[in-house]
N, CA, C and O atoms as a printed pandas DataFrame, in Angstrom:
     atom_number atom_name residue_name chain_id  residue_number  x_coord  y_coord  z_coord
0              1         N          UNK        A               1  -55.261   10.287   56.209
1              2        CA          UNK        A               1  -54.122   11.536   57.101
2              3         C          UNK        A               1  -53.247   10.712   57.946
3              4         O          UNK        A               1  -53.483    9.751   58.679
4              5         N          UNK        A               2  -52.031   11.430   57.607
5              6        CA          UNK        A               2  -51.030   11.135   58.979
6              7         C          UNK        A               2  -51.362   11.790   60.145
7              8         O          UNK        A               2  -52.328   12.548   60.224
8              9         N          UNK        A               3  -50.719   11.575   60.928
9             10        CA          UNK        A               3  -50.887   12.060   62.627
10            11         C          UNK        A               3  -51.008   13.670   62.908
11            12         O          UNK        A               3  -51.986   14.360   62.621
12            13         N          UNK        A               4  -49.865   14.091   63.497
13            14        CA          UNK        A               4  -50.118   15.345   63.932
14            15         C          UNK        A               4  -48.676   16.406   63.153
15            16         O          UNK        A               4  -48.519   17.626   63.122
16            17         N          UNK        A               5  -47.979   15.462   62.705
17            18        CA          UNK        A               5  -46.931   16.447   61.316
18            19         C          UNK        A               5  -47.570   16.513   60.292
19            20         O          UNK        A               5  -46.834   16.575   59.307
20            21         N          UNK        A               6  -48.509   16.528   60.094
21            22        CA          UNK        A               6  -49.444   16.862   58.607
22            23         C          UNK        A               6  -48.946   18.579   57.823
23            24         O          UNK        A               6  -48.725   19.716   58.241
24            25         N          UNK        A               7  -48.955   18.171   57.067
25            26        CA          UNK        A               7  -48.469   19.480   56.124
26            27         C          UNK        A               7  -49.345   20.004   55.555
27            28         O          UNK        A               7  -49.066   20.978   54.856
28            29         N          UNK        A               8  -51.362   19.333   55.695
29            30        CA          UNK        A               8  -52.166   19.845   54.824
30            31         C          UNK        A               8  -52.496   20.979   55.266
31            32         O          UNK        A               8  -52.369   21.390   56.419
32            33         N          UNK        A               9  -52.893   21.469   54.436
33            34        CA          UNK        A               9  -53.031   22.832   54.430
34            35         C          UNK        A               9  -54.499   23.140   55.087
35            36         O          UNK        A               9  -54.700   24.341   55.268
36            37         N          UNK        A              10  -55.756   22.095   55.548
37            38        CA          UNK        A              10  -57.050   22.420   56.000
38            39         C          UNK        A              10  -56.520   22.106   57.589
39            40         O          UNK        A              10  -57.256   22.320   58.553
40            41         N          UNK        A              11  -55.499   21.709   57.688
41            42        CA          UNK        A              11  -55.203   21.502   59.181
42            43         C          UNK        A              11  -54.948   22.345   59.737
43            44         O          UNK        A              11  -55.479   22.475   60.840
44            45         N          UNK        A              12  -54.070   23.279   59.295
45            46        CA          UNK        A              12  -52.921   24.528   59.500
46            47         C          UNK        A              12  -54.302   25.405   59.456
47            48         O          UNK        A              12  -54.219   26.403   60.172
48            49         N          UNK        A              13  -55.576   25.257   58.765
49            50        CA          UNK        A              13  -56.501   26.447   58.553
50            51         C          UNK        A              13  -57.372   26.403   59.750
51            52         O          UNK        A              13  -57.831   27.315   60.437
52            53         N          UNK        A              14  -57.498   24.989   59.838
53            54        CA          UNK        A              14  -58.356   24.741   61.317
54            55         C          UNK        A              14  -57.552   25.010   62.426
55            56         O          UNK        A              14  -58.037   25.763   63.271
56            57         N          UNK        A              15  -56.232   24.482   62.646
57            58        CA          UNK        A              15  -55.522   25.023   64.080
58            59         C          UNK        A              15  -55.311   26.402   64.157
59            60         O          UNK        A              15  -55.210   26.877   65.289
60            61         N          UNK        A              16  -55.192   27.409   62.848
61            62        CA          UNK        A              16  -55.563   28.933   63.198
62            63         C          UNK        A              16  -56.984   29.383   64.105
63            64         O          UNK        A              16  -57.173   30.002   65.152
64            65         N          UNK        A              17  -58.098   28.518   62.801
65            66        CA          UNK        A              17  -59.581   29.028   63.550
66            67         C          UNK        A              17  -59.622   29.062   64.471
67            68         O          UNK        A              17  -60.122   30.003   65.087
68            69         N          UNK        A              18  -58.882   27.591   65.229
69            70        CA          UNK        A              18  -59.666   27.038   66.977
70            71         C          UNK        A              18  -58.307   28.224   67.581
71            72         O          UNK        A              18  -58.568   28.832   68.619
72            73         N          UNK        A              19  -56.983   28.480   66.929
73            74        CA          UNK        A              19  -56.401   29.560   68.386
74            75         C          UNK        A              19  -57.564   30.695   68.107
75            76         O          UNK        A              19  -57.935   31.083   69.214
76            77         N          UNK        A              20  -58.081   31.187   67.359
77            78        CA          UNK        A              20  -58.440   32.281   67.295
78            79         C          UNK        A              20  -59.898   32.221   68.167
79            80         O          UNK        A              20  -60.037   33.240   68.843
80            81         N          UNK        A              21  -60.905   31.345   68.287
81            82        CA          UNK        A              21  -61.850   31.116   69.012
82            83         C          UNK        A              21  -61.126   30.753   70.039
83            84         O          UNK        A              21  -62.005   30.915   70.885
84            85         N          UNK        A              22  -60.191   30.378   70.659
85            86        CA          UNK        A              22  -59.688   30.027   72.310
86            87         C          UNK        A              22  -59.284   31.562   72.643
87            88         O          UNK        A              22  -59.360   32.159   73.717
88            89         N          UNK        A              23  -58.934   31.909   71.663
89            90        CA          UNK        A              23  -58.541   33.521   72.213
90            91         C          UNK        A              23  -59.570   34.719   72.641
91            92         O          UNK        A              23  -59.447   35.470   73.608
92            93         N          UNK        A              24  -60.949   34.696   71.356
93            94        CA          UNK        A              24  -62.166   34.959   72.007
94            95         C          UNK        A              24  -62.532   34.429   72.996
95            96         O          UNK        A              24  -63.267   35.193   73.622
96            97         N          UNK        A              25  -62.383   33.376   73.535
97            98        CA          UNK        A              25  -63.184   32.850   74.718
98            99         C          UNK        A              25  -64.346   32.004   74.161
99           100         O          UNK        A              25  -65.387   31.690   74.738
100          101         N          UNK        A              26  -63.874   31.656   72.708
101          102        CA          UNK        A              26  -65.380   30.563   72.620
102          103         C          UNK        A              26  -64.716   29.147   72.670
103          104         O          UNK        A              26  -64.048   28.480   71.880
104          105         N          UNK        A              27  -65.098   29.010   73.700
105          106        CA          UNK        A              27  -64.412   27.367   74.154
106          107         C          UNK        A              27  -65.738   26.483   73.077
107          108         O          UNK        A              27  -65.330   25.583   72.343
108          109         N          UNK        A              28  -66.725   26.706   73.076
109          110        CA          UNK        A              28  -67.847   25.656   72.346
110          111         C          UNK        A              28  -66.989   25.607   70.561
111          112         O          UNK        A              28  -66.397   24.647   70.066
112          113         N          UNK        A              29  -67.203   26.891   69.994
113          114        CA          UNK        A              29  -66.655   26.428   68.620
114          115         C          UNK        A              29  -65.199   25.922   68.794
115          116         O          UNK        A              29  -64.952   25.175   67.847
116          117         N          UNK        A              30  -64.046   26.044   69.702
117          118        CA          UNK        A              30  -63.101   25.799   69.750
118          119         C          UNK        A              30  -63.145   24.511   69.556
119          120         O          UNK        A              30  -62.514   24.167   68.556
120          121         N          UNK        A              31  -63.967   23.146   70.493
121          122        CA          UNK        A              31  -64.693   22.490   70.642
122          123         C          UNK        A              31  -64.785   21.331   69.620
123          124         O          UNK        A              31  -64.568   20.120   69.627
124          125         N          UNK        A              32  -65.333   22.544   68.475
125          126        CA          UNK        A              32  -66.518   21.892   67.309
126          127         C          UNK        A              32  -64.929   21.962   65.979
127          128         O          UNK        A              32  -64.909   21.440   64.864
128          129         N          UNK        A              33  -63.944   22.677   66.566
129          130        CA          UNK        A              33  -62.786   22.902   65.489
130          131         C          UNK        A              33  -62.032   21.288   65.964
131          132         O          UNK        A              33  -61.802   20.359   65.190
132          133         N          UNK        A              34  -61.799   21.319   67.227
133          134        CA          UNK        A              34  -61.222   20.197   67.767
134          135         C          UNK        A              34  -61.571   18.904   66.880
135          136         O          UNK        A              34  -60.729   18.422   66.123
136          137         N          UNK        A              35  -62.886   18.362   67.020
137          138        CA          UNK        A              35  -63.790   17.365   66.884
138          139         C          UNK        A              35  -63.280   17.119   65.258
139          140         O          UNK        A              35  -63.023   16.036   64.733
140          141         N          UNK        A              36  -63.216   18.614   64.580
141          142        CA          UNK        A              36  -62.675   18.482   62.974
142          143         C          UNK        A              36  -61.622   17.909   63.237
143          144         O          UNK        A              36  -61.640   16.853   62.605
144          145         N          UNK        A              37  -60.638   18.000   63.852
145          146        CA          UNK        A              37  -59.239   17.994   63.367
146          147         C          UNK        A              37  -59.050   16.957   63.957
147          148         O          UNK        A              37  -57.985   16.454   63.600
148          149         N          UNK        A              38  -59.699   16.243   64.880
149          150        CA          UNK        A              38  -59.750   14.686   65.140
150          151         C          UNK        A              38  -60.274   13.875   64.108
151          152         O          UNK        A              38  -59.645   12.929   63.633
152          153         N          UNK        A              39  -61.492   14.238   63.717
153          154        CA          UNK        A              39  -61.858   13.572   62.605
154          155         C          UNK        A              39  -61.063   13.560   61.495
155          156         O          UNK        A              39  -61.323   12.640   60.719
156          157         N          UNK        A              40  -60.172   14.295   61.173
157          158        CA          UNK        A              40  -59.345   14.085   59.805
158          159         C          UNK        A              40  -58.113   13.615   60.186
159          160         O          UNK        A              40  -57.148   13.602   59.422
160          161         N          UNK        A              41  -58.094   13.346   60.973
161          162        CA          UNK        A              41  -56.485   12.095   61.897
162          163         C          UNK        A              41  -55.767   13.406   62.436
163          164         O          UNK        A              41  -54.549   13.230   62.491
164          165         N          UNK        A              42  -55.973   14.054   62.648
165          166        CA          UNK        A              42  -55.083   15.268   63.439
166          167         C          UNK        A              42  -54.808   14.988   64.933
167          168         O          UNK        A              42  -55.893   14.861   65.500
168          169         N          UNK        A              43  -53.866   14.857   65.709
169          170        CA          UNK        A              43  -53.504   14.542   67.253
170          171         C          UNK        A              43  -52.952   15.592   67.834
171          172         O          UNK        A              43  -52.150   16.240   67.162
172          173         N          UNK        A              44  -53.273   16.047   69.333
173          174        CA          UNK        A              44  -52.235   16.516   69.831
174          175         C          UNK        A              44  -51.036   16.749   70.390
175          176         O          UNK        A              44  -50.746   17.752   71.042
176          177         N          UNK        A              45  -50.096   15.527   70.061
177          178        CA          UNK        A              45  -49.274   15.136   70.876
178          179         C          UNK        A              45  -48.291   16.126   71.408
179          180         O          UNK        A              45  -47.798   16.154   72.536
180          181         N          UNK        A              46  -48.037   17.153   70.134
181          182        CA          UNK        A              46  -46.913   17.925   70.295
182          183         C          UNK        A              46  -47.285   19.825   69.727
183          184         O          UNK        A              46  -46.644   20.585   69.001
184          185         N          UNK        A              47  -48.273   19.953   70.297
185          186        CA          UNK        A              47  -48.907   21.202   69.505
186          187         C          UNK        A              47  -48.088   21.996   69.186
187          188         O          UNK        A              47  -47.845   22.344   68.031
188          189         N          UNK        A              48  -47.452   22.457   70.385
189          190        CA          UNK        A              48  -46.545   23.742   70.327
190          191         C          UNK        A              48  -45.530   23.818   69.032
191          192         O          UNK        A              48  -45.019   24.884   68.690
192          193         N          UNK        A              49  -45.334   22.791   68.466
193          194        CA          UNK        A              49  -44.333   22.004   67.506
194          195         C          UNK        A              49  -44.959   22.277   66.204
195          196         O          UNK        A              49  -44.356   22.893   65.325
196          197         N          UNK        A              50  -46.412   21.738   66.031
197          198        CA          UNK        A              50  -47.285   21.949   65.330
198          199         C          UNK        A              50  -48.070   23.328   64.886
199          200         O          UNK        A              50  -48.837   23.365   63.924
200          201         N          UNK        A              51  -47.877   24.044   65.419
201          202        CA          UNK        A              51  -48.633   25.397   65.653
202          203         C          UNK        A              51  -48.733   26.213   63.816
203          204         O          UNK        A              51  -47.558   26.423   63.515
204          205         N          UNK        A              52  -49.198   26.449   63.222
205          206        CA          UNK        A              52  -48.405   27.234   62.006
206          207         C          UNK        A              52  -47.639   28.024   62.558
207          208         O          UNK        A              52  -47.802   28.592   63.637
208          209         N          UNK        A              53  -46.675   28.099   61.760
209          210        CA          UNK        A              53  -45.290   28.931   61.780
210          211         C          UNK        A              53  -45.521   30.858   60.894
211          212         O          UNK        A              53  -45.463   30.812   59.666
212          213         N          UNK        A              54  -45.704   32.023   61.390
213          214        CA          UNK        A              54  -45.392   32.883   60.746
214          215         C          UNK        A              54  -47.144   33.200   60.769
215          216         O          UNK        A              54  -47.372   34.403   60.639
216          217         N          UNK        A              55  -48.425   32.313   60.914
217          218        CA          UNK        A              55  -49.819   33.448   61.019
218          219         C          UNK        A              55  -50.186   32.707   62.166
219          220         O          UNK        A              55  -49.998   31.517   62.419
220          221         N          UNK        A              56  -50.825   33.737   62.921
221          222        CA          UNK        A              56  -51.759   33.807   63.957
222          223         C          UNK        A              56  -52.651   34.998   63.839
223          224         O          UNK        A              56  -52.371   36.003   63.185
224          225         N          UNK        A              57  -53.904   34.780   64.622
225          226        CA          UNK        A              57  -54.791   35.716   64.736
226          227         C          UNK        A              57  -54.124   37.197   65.479
227          228         O          UNK        A              57  -53.242   37.441   66.303
228          229         N          UNK        A              58  -55.109   37.992   64.660
229          230        CA          UNK        A              58  -54.525   39.622   65.147
230          231         C          UNK        A              58  -54.456   40.268   66.613
231          232         O          UNK        A              58  -55.685   40.319   66.629
232          233         N          UNK        A              59  -54.208   40.648   67.490
233          234        CA          UNK        A              59  -53.964   40.563   68.710
234          235         C          UNK        A              59  -55.366   41.678   69.073
235          236         O          UNK        A              59  -55.885   41.753   67.959
236          237         N          UNK        A              60  -56.063   42.389   69.839
237          238        CA          UNK        A              60  -57.146   43.037   69.577
238          239         C          UNK        A              60  -57.007   44.590   70.544
239          240         O          UNK        A              60  -57.180   44.641   71.762
240          241         N          UNK        A              61  -56.799   45.294   70.018
241          242        CA          UNK        A              61  -56.314   46.134   70.724
242          243         C          UNK        A              61  -57.318   47.695   71.425
243          244         O          UNK        A              61  -57.322   48.653   70.652
244          245         N          UNK        A              62  -57.943   47.857   72.526
245          246        CA          UNK        A              62  -58.727   48.521   73.010
246          247         C          UNK        A              62  -58.564   49.576   73.734
247          248         O          UNK        A              62  -57.894   49.571   74.766
248          249         N          UNK        A              63  -59.216   50.684   73.224
249          250        CA          UNK        A              63  -59.106   51.869   74.446
250          251         C          UNK        A              63  -59.369   52.189   75.480
251          252         O          UNK        A              63  -60.454   51.958   76.014
252          253         N          UNK        A              64  -58.253   52.906   76.087
253          254        CA          UNK        A              64  -58.523   52.963   77.644
254          255         C          UNK        A              64  -59.035   54.103   77.361
255          256         O          UNK        A              64  -58.724   54.779   76.381
256          257         N          UNK        A              65  -60.075   54.471   78.426
257          258        CA          UNK        A              65  -61.160   55.234   78.920
258          259         C          UNK        A              65  -60.493   55.789   80.573
259          260         O          UNK        A              65  -60.358   54.907   81.421
260          261         N          UNK        A              66  -60.102   57.268   80.953
261          262        CA          UNK        A              66  -60.227   57.740   81.591
262          263         C          UNK        A              66  -61.862   57.662   81.964
263          264         O          UNK        A              66  -62.770   57.432   81.165
264          265         N          UNK        A              67  -61.994   57.955   83.598
265          266        CA          UNK        A              67  -63.222   58.311   83.996
266          267         C          UNK        A              67  -62.864   59.937   85.136
267          268         O          UNK        A              67  -62.125   60.096   86.108
268          269         N          UNK        A              68  -63.951   61.021   84.276
269          270        CA          UNK        A              68  -62.984   62.244   85.222
270          271         C          UNK        A              68  -64.307   62.603   85.890
271          272         O          UNK        A              68  -65.327   62.760   85.218
272          273         N          UNK        A              69  -64.287   62.714   87.024
273          274        CA          UNK        A              69  -65.323   63.082   87.768
274          275         C          UNK        A              69  -65.560   64.949   87.754
275          276         O          UNK        A              69  -64.660   65.783   87.659
276          277         N          UNK        A              70  -66.946   65.190   87.872
277          278        CA          UNK        A              70  -67.331   66.768   86.938
278          279         C          UNK        A              70  -67.739   67.182   88.442
279          280         O          UNK        A              70  -68.268   66.250   89.047
280          281         N          UNK        A              71  -67.605   68.405   89.195
281          282        CA          UNK        A              71  -67.720   69.070   90.448
282          283         C          UNK        A              71  -69.071   69.211   89.852
283          284         O          UNK        A              71  -69.426   69.381   88.686
284          285         N          UNK        A              72  -70.067   69.035   91.532
285          286        CA          UNK        A              72  -71.415   69.410   91.473
286          287         C          UNK        A              72  -71.801   70.476   91.618
287          288         O          UNK        A              72  -71.838   70.768   92.813
288          289         N          UNK        A              73  -72.178   71.369   90.871
289          290        CA          UNK        A              73  -73.001   72.613   90.151
290          291         C          UNK        A              73  -74.006   72.606   89.980
291          292         O          UNK        A              73  -74.399   71.928   89.030
292          293         N          UNK        A              74  -75.035   73.384   90.834
293          294        CA          UNK        A              74  -76.235   73.782   90.873
294          295         C          UNK        A              74  -76.568   73.985   89.138
295          296         O          UNK        A              74  -75.643   74.185   88.350
296          297         N          UNK        A              75  -77.461   73.932   88.862
297          298        CA          UNK        A              75  -78.439   73.803   87.805
298          299         C          UNK        A              75  -78.702   75.562   87.598
299          300         O          UNK        A              75  -79.426   76.132   88.414
300          301         N          UNK        A              76  -77.998   76.424   86.343
301          302        CA          UNK        A              76  -78.511   77.172   86.239
302          303         C          UNK        A              76  -80.385   77.798   86.212
303          304         O          UNK        A              76  -81.260   77.257   85.536
304          305         N          UNK        A              77  -80.613   79.068   87.158
305          306        CA          UNK        A              77  -82.135   79.255   86.592
306          307         C          UNK        A              77  -82.774   80.258   85.282
307          308         O          UNK        A              77  -82.466   81.345   84.794
308          309         N          UNK        A              78  -83.829   79.223   85.037
309          310        CA          UNK        A              78  -83.907   79.887   83.449
310          311         C          UNK        A              78  -84.587   81.355   83.986
311          312         O          UNK        A              78  -85.369   81.553   84.916
312          313         N          UNK        A              79  -84.108   82.089   83.236
313          314        CA          UNK        A              79  -85.029   83.295   82.923
314          315         C          UNK        A              79  -86.377   83.383   82.634
315          316         O          UNK        A              79  -86.789   82.477   81.909
316          317         N          UNK        A              80  -87.178   84.202   82.986
317          318        CA          UNK        A              80  -88.716   83.987   82.661
318          319         C          UNK        A              80  -89.171   84.477   80.911
319          320         O          UNK        A              80  -90.025   84.351   80.033
320          321         N          UNK        A              81  -88.266   84.909   81.154
321          322        CA          UNK        A              81  -88.516   85.120   79.474
322          323         C          UNK        A              81  -88.575   84.043   78.432
323          324         O          UNK        A              81  -89.395   83.961   77.518
324          325         N          UNK        A              82  -87.521   83.176   78.720
325          326        CA          UNK        A              82  -87.118   81.721   78.148
326          327         C          UNK        A              82  -87.981   80.250   78.834
327          328         O          UNK        A              82  -88.020   79.246   78.124
328          329         N          UNK        A              83  -88.489   80.230   79.908
329          330        CA          UNK        A              83  -89.000   79.474   80.598
330          331         C          UNK        A              83  -90.061   78.883   79.661
331          332         O          UNK        A              83  -89.955   77.762   79.164
332          333         N          UNK        A              84  -90.938   79.591   79.485
333          334        CA          UNK        A              84  -91.582   78.630   78.251
334          335         C          UNK        A              84  -91.746   79.505   76.765
335          336         O          UNK        A              84  -91.322   80.645   76.574
336          337         N          UNK        A              85  -92.271   78.891   76.059
337          338        CA          UNK        A              85  -91.964   79.363   74.528
338          339         C          UNK        A              85  -93.766   79.508   74.210
339          340         O          UNK        A              85  -94.816   78.914   74.454
340          341         N          UNK        A              86  -93.328   80.546   73.609
341          342        CA          UNK        A              86  -93.916   81.157   72.734
342          343         C          UNK        A              86  -95.338   80.691   72.115
343          344         O          UNK        A              86  -95.316   79.643   71.469
344          345         N          UNK        A              87  -96.461   81.310   72.239
345          346        CA          UNK        A              87  -97.989   80.443   71.611
346          347         C          UNK        A              87  -97.328   80.950   70.177
347          348         O          UNK        A              87  -96.833   82.073   70.080
348          349         N          UNK        A              88  -97.372   79.942   68.995
349          350        CA          UNK        A              88  -97.707   80.216   67.581
350          351         C          UNK        A              88  -98.128   81.222   66.997
351          352         O          UNK        A              88  -98.727   81.684   67.968
352          353         N          UNK        A              89  -98.407   82.326   65.794
353          354        CA          UNK        A              89  -99.210   83.151   65.926
354          355         C          UNK        A              89 -100.357   82.504   65.038
355          356         O          UNK        A              89  -99.861   81.568   64.411
356          357         N          UNK        A              90 -101.530   82.637   64.789
357          358        CA          UNK        A              90 -102.357   81.991   64.474
358          359         C          UNK        A              90 -102.217   82.811   62.964
359          360         O          UNK        A              90 -101.892   83.941   62.599
360          361         N          UNK        A              91 -102.692   81.465   62.285
361          362        CA          UNK        A              91 -102.342   82.132   60.718
362          363         C          UNK        A              91 -104.040   81.828   60.015
363          364         O          UNK        A              91 -104.872   81.242   60.709
364          365         N          UNK        A              92 -104.359   82.273   58.692
365          366        CA          UNK        A              92 -105.652   82.857   58.493
366          367         C          UNK        A              92 -105.978   81.653   57.556
367          368         O          UNK        A              92 -104.988   80.940   57.717
368          369         N          UNK        A              93 -106.676   81.109   56.800
369          370        CA          UNK        A              93 -107.924   80.174   56.327
370          371         C          UNK        A              93 -107.083   79.729   55.337
371          372         O          UNK        A              93 -107.143   78.520   55.116
372          373         N          UNK        A              94 -105.975   80.666   54.391
373          374        CA          UNK        A              94 -105.184   80.409   53.435
374          375         C          UNK        A              94 -105.249   81.188   52.135
375          376         O          UNK        A              94 -105.270   82.418   52.088
376          377         N          UNK        A              95 -105.273   80.540   51.291
377          378        CA          UNK        A              95 -105.673   80.970   49.789
378          379         C          UNK        A              95 -106.964   80.815   49.641
379          380         O          UNK        A              95 -107.488   80.023   50.425
380          381         N          UNK        A              96 -107.950   81.578   48.509
381          382        CA          UNK        A              96 -108.927   81.139   48.878
382          383         C          UNK        A              96 -109.165   80.328   47.059
383          384         O          UNK        A              96 -108.503   80.767   46.119
384          385         N          UNK        A              97 -110.011   79.352   46.897
385          386        CA          UNK        A              97 -110.008   78.488   46.029
386          387         C          UNK        A              97 -110.279   79.499   45.194
387          388         O          UNK        A              97 -110.774   80.615   45.352
388          389         N          UNK        A              98 -109.617   78.550   43.734
389          390        CA          UNK        A              98 -110.532   79.367   42.292
390          391         C          UNK        A              98 -111.524   79.055   41.679
391          392         O          UNK        A              98 -112.069   77.968   41.489
392          393         N          UNK        A              99 -111.792   80.263   41.308
393          394        CA          UNK        A              99 -113.505   80.595   41.219
394          395         C          UNK        A              99 -113.556   79.670   39.655
395          396         O          UNK        A              99 -112.400   79.689   39.233
396          397         N          UNK        A             100 -114.406   78.935   38.730
397          398        CA          UNK        A             100 -114.879   78.232   38.501
398          399         C          UNK        A             100 -114.955   79.103   36.982
399          400         O          UNK        A             100 -115.802   78.471   36.350
400          401         N          UNK        A             101 -114.624   79.889   36.379
401          402        CA          UNK        A             101 -115.354   80.351   35.275
402          403         C          UNK        A             101 -116.421   79.992   34.466
403          404         O          UNK        A             101 -117.113   80.831   33.890
404          405         N          UNK        A             102 -116.609   78.703   34.380
405          406        CA          UNK        A             102 -117.939   78.221   33.428
406          407         C          UNK        A             102 -118.851   77.880   34.500
407          408         O          UNK        A             102 -118.899   76.851   35.174
408          409         N          UNK        A             103 -119.300   78.534   34.524
409          410        CA          UNK        A             103 -121.135   78.679   35.576
410          411         C          UNK        A             103 -121.882   78.606   34.404
411          412         O          UNK        A             103 -121.784   79.355   33.432
412          413         N          UNK        A             104 -122.944   77.273   34.612
413          414        CA          UNK        A             104 -123.816   77.194   34.346
414          415         C          UNK        A             104 -123.851   76.254   32.749
415          416         O          UNK        A             104 -124.925   76.021   32.193
């Protein structure tokens, strides 16, 4: 393979992959991609000019959160009628079993 001016699509893909790892602070993965680039004959002599044009890793947008402090309010007192749950009603034994008409 030629040096850093390669038009190999695999080199371009590896450069994009490495840029994404660098942007995500995954330096161990970026180092692995760099090793693969070197194995394929790519050199970092003039990396700024060799970066693939028109393609880049998407930027991440995050929502800004605003912290709002709530005023300290006393807990409301529970009314006596709602303080404890009422006991459930006792149920009967249920339906009687069917009698077998074939006795005997």
